[in-house]
C-alpha positions in Angstrom: 5.1 10.7 29.0 7.2 9.0 31.6 7.3 5.3 32.6 9.0 3.9 35.6 10.1 0.3 35.7 11.0 -1.5 38.9 13.3 -4.5 39.2 14.4 -6.3 42.3 16.5 -9.2 43.3 14.6 -12.2 44.7 11.1 -10.7 44.4 10.4 -7.8 42.1 10.4 -8.6 38.4 10.4 -6.5 35.2 7.1 -4.8 34.7 5.4 -5.6 31.4 4.7 -3.0 28.8 2.4 -3.2 25.8 3.9 -2.9 22.4 6.3 -4.7 20.1 8.5 -7.3 21.6 12.2 -6.5 21.3 15.4 -8.4 21.8 18.3 -6.9 23.7 18.4 -3.2 24.2 20.0 -0.9 21.6 22.5 1.6 22.9 23.1 5.0 21.4 21.9 4.7 17.7 23.8 6.9 15.3 20.6 8.9 14.5 20.4 10.0 18.1 19.5 13.5 19.1 21.8 15.0 21.8 24.9 13.7 23.3 25.9 10.0 23.8 25.4 8.4 27.2 28.9 7.3 27.7 30.7 7.5 30.0 28.1 6.2 32.4 28.1 8.7 35.3 26.8 7.5 38.6 26.7 8.9 42.2 26.7 7.2 45.6 24.6 8.5 48.5 27.0 10.3 50.8 25.6 8.7 54.0 26.2 5.0 53.3 26.7 3.2 56.6 25.8 -0.5 56.4 26.6 -1.8 59.9 27.2 -5.3 58.7 30.1 -4.2 56.4 33.3 -3.8 58.3 35.8 -1.0 58.1 33.6 1.4 56.1 34.2 -0.7 53.0 30.8 0.0 51.4 31.9 2.8 49.0 34.8 0.7 47.6 32.5 -2.3 47.1 30.0 -0.3 45.2 32.7 1.1 42.9 33.9 -2.4 42.4 30.4 -3.5 41.3 30.6 -0.9 38.4 34.2 -2.0 37.6 33.0 -5.6 37.3 30.8 -4.6 34.3 33.3 -2.2 32.9 35.9 -5.0 32.4 33.6 -7.0 30.1 35.8 -8.1 27.1 34.6 -6.6 23.8 32.4 -4.0 25.5 32.9 -0.2 25.6 31.5 0.7 29.0 33.4 3.4 30.9 32.1 4.6 34.2 32.7 7.9 36.0 31.9 8.4 39.7 30.2 11.8 40.3 30.0 13.8 43.5 28.3 12.0 46.4 24.5 12.6 46.4 22.4 13.8 49.2 19.5 11.8 47.8 18.8 8.4 49.3 16.5 5.8 47.8 14.7 6.5 44.5 14.4 10.0 43.2 13.3 11.3 39.8 16.2 13.8 39.4 18.1 12.7 36.3 21.0 11.4 38.4 21.9 7.7 38.5 22.3 7.0 42.3 23.1 4.0 44.5 22.1 4.1 48.2 21.8 1.8 51.2 18.8 3.6 52.7 15.3 2.6 51.5 13.9 6.1 51.9 10.9 5.2 49.7 9.9 2.0 51.6 10.2 -0.1 48.4 11.9 -3.1 50.0 9.4 -5.9 50.4 9.7 -9.3 52.0 12.5 -11.3 50.4 13.8 -8.4 48.3 17.6 -7.7 48.5 17.7 -4.7 46.3 15.4 -2.6 44.1 16.3 -0.8 40.8 14.1 1.8 39.2 14.5 2.9 35.6 12.9 6.1 34.4 12.0 6.6 30.7 11.0 9.6 28.7 11.0 10.7 25.1 13.7 9.2 22.8 16.2 12.1 22.7 18.9 11.0 25.1 20.2 8.1 22.9 19.9 5.2 25.4 17.4 2.6 24.1 16.3 0.0 26.6 14.3 -3.3 26.6 10.6 -3.3 26.9 9.9 -0.1 25.1 6.8 0.5 23.0 6.8 0.8 19.2 7.6 4.6 19.4 10.6 3.9 21.7 11.4 5.4 25.0 14.7 6.4 26.3 16.4 5.6 29.7 17.3 8.9 31.4 17.8 7.6 34.9 18.2 4.4 36.9 18.5 4.3 40.7 19.4 1.3 42.9 18.9 0.9 46.6 20.1 -2.0 48.9 17.4 -3.3 51.3 18.5 -3.1 54.9 16.4 -5.9 56.2 19.2 -8.3 55.5 22.6 -9.1 56.9 25.2 -8.1 54.4 28.9 -9.0 54.3 32.0 -8.9 52.2 33.2 -12.4 51.4 36.7 -11.0 50.6 37.0 -9.7 54.1 35.5 -12.1 56.7 33.7 -15.1 55.3 35.8 -17.7 57.0 33.4 -19.5 56.8 30.4 -17.5 55.8 28.4 -16.3 58.8 24.9 -17.7 58.7 22.3 -15.9 56.6 24.7 -13.3 55.2 24.4 -12.1 51.6 27.2 -10.9 49.4 27.1 -7.1 49.2 29.2 -6.9 46.1 27.4 -9.7 44.3 23.9 -8.2 44.8 25.2 -4.8 43.8 26.7 -6.2 40.6 23.3 -7.7 39.8 21.4 -4.5 40.4 23.8 -2.4 38.4 23.2 -4.8 35.5 19.6 -3.6 35.7 20.7 0.0 35.8 22.6 -0.7 32.6 19.6 -2.1 30.8 20.0 -5.9 31.3 17.1 -8.1 32.4 17.2 -11.5 34.2 19.2 -14.4 32.7 17.9 -17.9 32.4 21.3 -19.3 33.7 21.3 -20.0 37.4 25.1 -19.3 37.5 24.7 -15.9 35.9 25.0 -12.7 37.9 21.7 -11.6 36.3 19.8 -14.7 37.5 16.8 -13.6 39.4 17.9 -15.1 42.8 20.9 -15.5 45.1 21.4 -17.8 48.0 22.9 -16.9 51.4 26.6 -17.2 51.4 26.8 -17.3 47.6 29.9 -15.3 46.7 29.9 -16.1 43.0 27.6 -13.3 41.7 30.3 -10.6 41.6 32.0 -12.6 38.8 30.2 -12.2 35.4 29.0 -15.3 33.7 29.4 -15.6 29.9 25.7 -14.8 29.5 26.1 -11.6 31.4 29.1 -10.6 29.3 27.3 -11.5 26.1 24.4 -9.3 26.9 26.7 -6.5 27.9 28.4 -6.7 24.5 25.1 -6.4 22.8 24.2 -3.3 24.7 27.7 -1.7 24.7 29.6 -3.5 22.0 32.9 -1.9 21.1 32.6 0.3 18.0 29.0 0.1 17.1 25.6 -1.3 18.1 24.8 -4.8 16.9 21.4 -6.4 16.9 17.8 -5.6 17.5 14.7 -7.5 16.6 10.9 -7.0 16.2 8.1 -9.3 15.4 5.4 -9.0 12.7 2.5 -10.8 14.5 -0.7 -9.4 13.0 -1.1 -11.8 10.1 -1.7 -15.6 9.8 1.6 -16.3 11.5 4.6 -14.3 12.9 8.0 -13.2 11.5 11.0 -11.8 13.3 12.8 -9.0 11.4 16.2 -7.5 12.5 18.5 -4.5 12.0 21.3 -6.5 10.3 19.8 -8.3 7.3 18.5 -11.5 9.0 14.9 -12.4 9.4 13.0 -15.4 10.9 15.6 -16.7 13.3 18.4 -14.2 13.7 21.2 -16.6 12.9 22.0 -20.2 12.3 19.3 -22.2 14.1 17.9 -19.1 15.7 21.2 -18.3 17.4 23.5 -15.5 16.5 26.8 -16.2 18.0 27.9 -12.6 17.9 24.9 -11.2 19.6 23.3 -14.0 21.6 19.9 -13.3 20.2 17.0 -15.5 19.4 14.1 -14.8 17.0 10.6 -16.3 16.9 11.3 -17.4 13.3 8.7 -17.5 10.6 5.7 -19.3 12.2 3.2 -20.2 9.5 0.3 -20.7 9.8 -0.7 -19.0 13.0 -0.4 -21.5 15.9 1.9 -23.7 13.8 5.6 -24.3 13.9 8.6 -22.2 12.8 9.5 -22.9 9.1 12.8 -21.1 8.8 16.1 -22.3 10.3 18.1 -19.3 9.1 17.7 -16.4 6.6 19.6 -13.4 5.4 19.5 -10.8 2.6 22.6 -10.7 0.4 24.0 -8.7 -2.4 27.0 -8.6 -4.7 28.4 -7.9 -8.2 29.3 -10.4 -10.9 32.4 -12.3 -9.8 32.6 -10.1 -6.7 32.3 -10.9 -3.0 28.8 -11.4 -1.5 27.8 -9.3 1.5 25.5 -11.3 3.8 24.8 -12.5 7.3 24.2 -16.2 6.3 26.3 -19.2 7.4 29.8 -19.7 6.0 32.6 -22.2 5.9 34.7 -20.4 8.4 32.4 -19.0 11.1 28.9 -19.9 12.3 27.7 -17.2 9.9 29.1 -14.3 7.9 28.8 -11.1 9.7 28.9 -8.4 7.0 26.0 -6.2 8.0 25.8 -3.7 10.9 23.0 -1.4 11.9 23.1 2.3 11.2 19.5 3.0 12.2 17.6 0.9 14.8 14.9 -1.5 13.8 11.4 -0.2 14.4 8.0 -1.9 14.2 4.8 0.1 14.3 1.1 -0.7 14.3 -0.7 1.5 11.8 -4.4 2.2 11.3 -6.4 -0.8 10.1 -4.1 -3.2 11.8 -1.2 -3.0 9.3 2.3 -3.4 10.7 5.4 -1.9 9.2 9.1 -2.4 10.0 11.9 -0.1 9.3 15.7 -0.2 9.7 19.0 0.6 8.0 22.3 -1.3 7.9 25.5 -1.2 5.8 28.1 -3.8 4.7 31.1 -2.2 6.4 31.9 -5.4 8.3 32.5 -7.4 5.1 36.1 -8.6 5.6 36.6 -9.1 1.8 35.6 -5.9 0.1 32.7 -3.8 1.3 30.6 -2.4 -1.5 29.7 0.8 0.4 26.0 0.0 0.1 23.6 1.1 2.8 20.4 -1.0 2.9 17.2 0.8 3.9 14.7 -1.9 4.9 10.9 -1.7 5.0 8.5 -4.6 5.8 4.7 -4.7 5.7 2.1 -7.2 7.0 -1.7 -7.1 7.1 -4.3 -8.8 9.3 -7.2 -9.5 6.8 -7.8 -11.7 3.8 -6.5 -11.7 1.1 -3.4 -10.1 2.5 -2.8 -12.1 5.7 -0.6 -14.8 4.4 2.5 -12.9 3.4 5.0 -10.3 4.6 6.5 -7.8 2.0 10.2 -7.2 2.4 11.6 -4.2 0.6 15.3 -3.4 0.4 16.5 0.0 -0.9 20.2 -0.4 -1.9 21.8 3.0 -1.6 25.3 3.5 -3.2 27.4 5.4 -0.8 30.7 4.2 -2.3 31.4 7.3 -4.5 31.6 5.1 -7.6 29.1 3.5 -9.9 28.3 -0.1 -8.9 27.5 -2.3 -12.0 26.2 -5.9 -12.5 24.7 -5.8 -9.0 22.2 -8.4 -7.7 20.4 -8.5 -4.4 18.7 -11.6 -2.9 17.8 -13.7 0.1 19.3 -16.9 1.4 16.8 -19.0 3.4 17.1 -22.4 5.0 13.5 -23.5 5.1 12.5 -26.3 7.5 8.9 -27.2 6.8 7.5 -30.0 8.9 10.0 -32.9 8.4 13.0 -31.0 7.2 14.7 -34.1 5.9 12.0 -34.7 3.3 11.4 -31.1 2.0 11.0 -30.5 -1.7 11.9 -27.3 -3.6 10.3 -26.1 -6.8 10.2 -22.9 -8.9 7.0 -21.3 -10.3 8.3 -19.1 -13.2 5.0 -17.4 -13.8 5.0 -15.8 -10.4 8.8 -15.6 -9.7 8.2 -17.9 -6.8 10.5 -20.4 -5.2 8.6 -22.6 -2.7 9.0 -25.5 -0.4 6.6 -28.3 0.2 6.7 -31.6 2.2 4.6 -34.8 1.9 3.6 -34.7 5.5 1.7 -31.4 5.3 -0.4 -29.3 2.8 1.3 -26.1 3.9 3.7 -24.5 1.5 6.1 -21.6 2.1 8.3 -19.6 -0.2 9.7 -16.3 -1.5 8.6 -14.4 -4.6 10.3 -11.3 -6.2 7.9 -8.3 -6.5 10.0 -5.6 -8.2 9.7 -5.3 -12.0 13.3 -6.5 -12.7 12.0 -10.0 -11.7 14.0 -13.0 -10.7 17.6 -13.2 -11.9 18.7 -16.2 -9.8 16.9 -19.0 -8.1 18.8 -22.0 -6.8 18.0 -24.9 -4.6 20.9 -25.7 -2.2 21.6 -28.7 0.0 21.4 -27.2 3.4 23.9 -29.4 5.2 26.4 -30.7 2.6 27.4 -27.4 0.9 30.4 -25.5 2.3 28.9 -22.0 1.9 32.3 -20.5 1.1 32.7 -17.0 -0.2 33.4 -18.5 -3.7 30.2 -20.6 -3.4 28.1 -17.6 -2.6 29.6 -15.6 -5.5 28.9 -18.4 -7.9 25.4 -19.0 -6.7 24.3 -15.4 -6.8 25.3 -15.2 -10.5 24.1 -18.7 -11.5 20.7 -17.7 -12.9 17.9 -20.3 -13.0 20.0 -23.4 -12.4 19.1 -26.3 -10.1 15.6 -24.8 -9.5 14.2 -28.0 -7.9 15.4 -30.5 -5.3 13.6 -33.5 -3.8 13.3 -35.1 -0.4 16.2 -33.3 1.3 17.3 -30.8 3.9 17.2 -27.7 1.7 18.1 -24.1 1.5 17.3 -21.6 -1.4 18.7 -18.5 -2.9 16.4 -16.1 -4.8 17.8 -12.9 -6.2 16.8 -9.9 -8.4 18.7 -7.5 -10.6 20.9 -6.9 -12.4 21.3 -3.2 -11.2 23.6 -0.4 -12.1 23.6 2.1 -9.3 25.2 5.5 -9.6 26.9 7.2 -6.6 24.2 8.5 -4.3 21.5 6.6 -6.2 19.6 3.5 -5.2 17.9 0.4 -6.5 14.9 -1.5 -5.0 14.8 -5.2 -4.4 11.4 -6.4 -3.1 10.2 -9.8 -2.0 7.1 -11.5 -0.5 7.7 -14.1 2.2 4.5 -16.1 1.7 2.7 -19.2 2.9 -0.4 -21.1 1.7 -2.5 -24.2 2.2 -1.5 -26.0 -1.0 -0.1 -24.7 -4.2 -3.3 -23.1 -5.5 -3.5 -21.1 -2.2 0.1 -20.0 -2.2 -0.2 -18.8 -5.8 -3.2 -16.7 -4.9 -1.3 -15.3 -1.9 1.6 -14.3 -4.2 -0.9 -12.6 -6.5 -2.3 -10.7 -3.6 1.2 -9.6 -2.6 1.8 -8.3 -6.1 -1.4 -6.2 -6.0 -0.5 -4.8 -2.6 3.0 -4.0 -3.6 1.7 -2.0 -6.5 -0.3 0.1 -4.1 2.7 0.9 -1.9 4.5 4.1 -2.6 7.5 3.5 -4.9 9.9 5.0 -2.4 8.8 3.9 1.1 11.5 6.1 2.6 9.5 9.2 1.9 6.0 7.9 2.1 5.2 10.1 5.1 6.4 13.1 3.2 4.6 12.6 -0.1 5.5 13.3 -3.7 4.4 15.7 -6.4 1.9 14.7 -9.0 3.3 14.2 -12.6 1.8 17.6 -13.6 3.4 19.5 -10.7 5.3 22.6 -11.5 7.6 22.3 -8.4 11.3 22.7 -9.4 13.4 21.3 -6.5 17.0 20.7 -7.6 19.4 18.1 -6.2 21.5 19.5 -3.4 25.1 20.4 -4.2 27.4 19.0 -3.3 26.1 15.5 -2.7 27.4 13.6 -0.8 28.5 16.5 1.3 30.1 17.6 4.5 29.8 19.7 6.5 27.3 21.8 4.5 25.3 21.7 1.3 23.0 24.1 -0.7 19.4 23.3 -1.7 17.9 25.3 -4.5 14.4 25.5 -5.9 12.3 27.8 -8.2 8.8 29.2 -7.7 6.6 30.4 -10.6 4.6 32.6 -8.3 4.8 34.0 -4.8 3.7 31.4 -2.4 3.8 30.0 1.1 6.4 27.2 1.3 8.2 25.0 3.8 11.6 23.4 3.3 12.4 20.7 5.8 15.1 18.0 6.4 14.0 14.6 7.7 15.8 11.4 8.7 15.0 8.1 6.9 12.2 7.3 9.4 10.4 10.6 8.6 11.4 12.3 11.8 11.9 16.1 11.4 15.5 17.1 11.7 15.6 20.7 10.6 13.2 23.3 9.3 15.1 25.4 6.8 12.3 27.7 5.9 8.6 28.2 6.6 6.7 31.2 5.2 6.1 33.2 2.0 8.7 33.6 -0.7 8.7 35.6 -3.9 8.6 34.2 -7.4 12.0 33.0 -8.7 15.0 30.9 -7.6 15.8 30.5 -3.9 18.8 28.8 -2.2 19.2 27.6 1.4 22.2 26.1 3.1 22.0 23.2 5.5 25.0 22.9 7.9 24.3 19.3 9.0 22.7 20.4 12.3 19.3 19.8 13.8 16.8 22.3 15.1 18.6 22.4 18.4 21.9 23.3 16.8 23.4 19.8 17.4 25.5 18.1 14.6 23.7 15.1 13.2 25.3 11.8 12.3 26.7 10.6 9.0 23.9 9.0 6.9 21.1 9.5 4.5 18.6 12.4 4.9 15.7 13.8 2.8 14.8 17.3 2.1 11.2 18.2 1.1 9.7 21.3 -0.4 6.0 21.8 0.2 4.1 24.5 -1.8 0.5 24.9 -2.9 1.5 22.8 -6.0 2.3 19.8 -3.8 5.3 18.2 -2.2 8.6 17.1 -3.7 11.4 15.3 -1.9 15.0 14.3 -2.7 17.7 12.2 -1.0 21.1 13.5 0.2 24.1 11.9 1.9 26.0 13.6 4.8 29.5 12.4 5.2 31.9 13.4 8.0 
């Protein structure tokens, strides 16, 4: 299925698409299929002759428009000019083209330029804004200048500006921003603002908002932030691909990414109740990995995506989120833990007042991690934030916030059987949030479990875990609200019941598991972790039709190793770290699954390069 989006300067806006609302686009996720999209290869129509531009300067001005974006500090955005194109206007040919001839008659009244973006199946690796919950990929973007205007080059002959002339380079820089995946900025001074005035020569110089958005899309090193909203329950909640939820950083603003979230709105139609939130983990007396505020920066920045955040609407109105991040950006000592995240929300009573947050902590360090706890920092702001109260309900493992001005209560409860290991009420504005503070708090147990009439934050944690290399532990929480304490308790109880019905390992829920009486004998792959290849062995008690497949953490098929009949006995297959197209896949966690008439069994494996 293909979708075409049209954007234009001074008139044509981004077309809306149904589906989950996303933040900035995500570029080139590591789990991509196919080659990366950098460098950005573009072509210019060979017959560009804009009469109002002197000395045949059009080609150089268009190239400069691309260079303007390529010079963004902190962005990795190389451009390559391809051979001149015979195609003018907009053409669905897989080539990114700029022309000054509106061969498709797209230029309407008041429109200076038009950009089309063509999307198809998610195999090219370029993820853009406005996609639906199954994602679409940008395979082409074309830009055409509209000729019903007088163009000029301010650097050449605006002395002063001739009346009613428009900056050829400034408009081109704006439209190329659309080609790259950016949408309109709210800042009037920004290049990506929706309008430009005659004789305005400022749009060829990028505003800080233009540069910030570019770094999100094309950040040096690795991708940064994506968001999605659970909005099917009695409220809404933003989840992200880097450990934050609610607002995506302190006060909703993440200084690194320039992203807002919708927060945790509860109840539906009410106000946001979270100022900042992040998951966190660490060992006894060790550093804490988190994306919560700190004493040095606006917030710690320890987590980074390794698989993009996805939200999907399932049958019955259920919504589920999925993403993966690791703590490789921890500037103290990274643990080498990859977090596989799943979230669940439901539209009907008694399950419409909570969101389940599940974190699978996968040890990729190569050594056993001991005395390990995982938790969540939250700065709740319920009604009048200055008069909030915190209490702890030990029966339910629930830390909750209430305020005298409202009957609404919000809180967090631990769902996994290890229960609560730490709950602590924290003064939101007077603590330093140093690394030492976070380490002490995570190991503090049930101390300072209440606080009255203050601007508050809380930490709730579970554990303690011992995680062998390649193994994982599960930390699960319910973010919950209620109308009074009796109601919030009932909603926690409903979350506990729902949690018990979810598959124990959500990563392989789409694959399935064998029953306890199954006679399937699927061995752990060897070696594990591995690179570049590993062997997978299993035994059959009878001749049978079997399939052996490899999937990524989202359940997407990567490789079919066998499909067909096999004789009784032991069988071994090799996987060389390639997909069904023969392309090498990225470093990360994968699953192999054996399906026989007896059932299905799945195991995890880790590919390292």
